N, C-alpha and C positions, 0 to 999 in steps of 0.2 A: 504495500499499499505504499503512497506515494501521499507526501506532506508539500499543502501548496500555498504558497504566500502569493497573493499576489496573482504575476503572471509567473512564481516561478515555482516550479516541480520537483520535491527532493523525493528522493528513495532512500529509506532506511539505513541502505548501504551506504549511503553517500554521508550519513551524520558525522561522521570518523573518519573523514579527508583532512588532512589539515586544512586545504584551499575554502575559504568561505563560498557556503552554496547559494549565500546573498550580496547585495551589493554594498558595500564596506558603507557604514559610515560614521561621521565625526564629531564631537561636539564644535558648533561655532562660538564664536566671541562672543554674541548679541547673548547667545544663552547662558554664557558664563558672566558676562557683567550683571543680566539678569539679577542670575543666582546668588554671585555673593555680593549684590548690594541684598536682594530679600530677605540672604538670610545673614545678614552679617559676616559672612566669610572671607577669609584674606583671599587677594591676588595679585600675585606678581606676575607680569610678562614672562620671566623667565621658566615659568609652572609647567611642563611641558604634560603631565598627566594631572592637572588640576583636582579634579574629580575623588579620584584614589589617592591625593595629598590632603585633601581638606576635611576629607569623610570622617563625620562623629557619630557612632555606636548612642550615645549619648543623647543625639538629635534624631532620630527616628522618625518618631512620633510627628514632631516638623515636619521634616519631610516628606513623608505619607501623607499628611493632609494638603503640604503644598501638589502633592501628586495629582489629585483628587479635584484641584482649581480648574474646571473646565473654559479659565479664562487664558491659561497658559497653553501654546504652540506645541508643536511636535519637537520642534529641536531643545526646547526649554526639556520639554518631557523624556526626551533623549536623553539629555543629558542628566537631567535629576535626578533618572534611573542608576547608573553609575556610581552618582556620588550615592541609592539607595542601597547598591547589589552591593557597593564595597564596604558600607557601616554593617549589612549585614555578615561579611566574610568577616571584618579584623570582631565581632559580638562576640564575647569569651562565652554567653549561653548555646545551649543545643539547639541548632538549628532545628529540629524535628519536633521542640516541642515548641515552638513562638509563634502563636496563632499570626503576631502578623506578616511572618516570612511567606505563611502561605496566601494569605492575603494579597500580598503584593504578586507573588506568581501568578493569583487571578487575574491583575490587573495585565500583567503584561502578556499574558497570554490573549483578554480583552485586546490587547492592543498591538497586536503582534506588528503588523505591517510595519511599522513603529520602531518594533524592539526589533524586528529576526539576527540583522546580524550582530545583535548587542548579547541576546541569549545564546549564541553560536560560541560568540568570544568564549563566552564567562563558563561554554558547557568544555570547556580546552578541548573542544576535535579534536583529535588524533593521539591525546596526552593518555599514558596510561594512571590511574595511581600509584603512588601519592603526589603525583607533578599535579596536582590539578588544586583548584581552590576548595574551598569547604563548601559554597556553593554550586560548581560544578554536577553532582549526580541529579539533581533537582533540573538546571538548564535543560541536559544529557534529555531528561523525563519530558520538559515540555516540547523540544524539539520533536520527539517522538511522539508525543500527541496531539502535534498540531498536523494530524492526519486530514484527507477530503474525506467528507463524509463519503 
């Protein structure tokens, strides 16, 4: 069974390839500027991986509430999602017992066209355990579950 994302069709056997099966997407400067101001997060020009560097697990509830704000665009949602995923990655708690994590996965699934490449990236496709992130098993499941009806 294939995974359909827009006009892209991903076969289950392709989930583990290193080459991304979805168009790559990147954070925009405008989304970083917006989030750094809205969330009072530092931003310097030299920060290459801004969401990963400033993510704070203690602010997850604030990040998640902002993700549900219907007035922000997809570029902001994309950047915010990496901030959220990194925060969950850095969380000391067990993700499998955190309801917020499962609720966020539902959000990613519901907005999969925006987050397809991101989900693939965090799935660590082509990598073997333990060379993956804590969130990778859930991201792999999300890719497998985005099957065509």
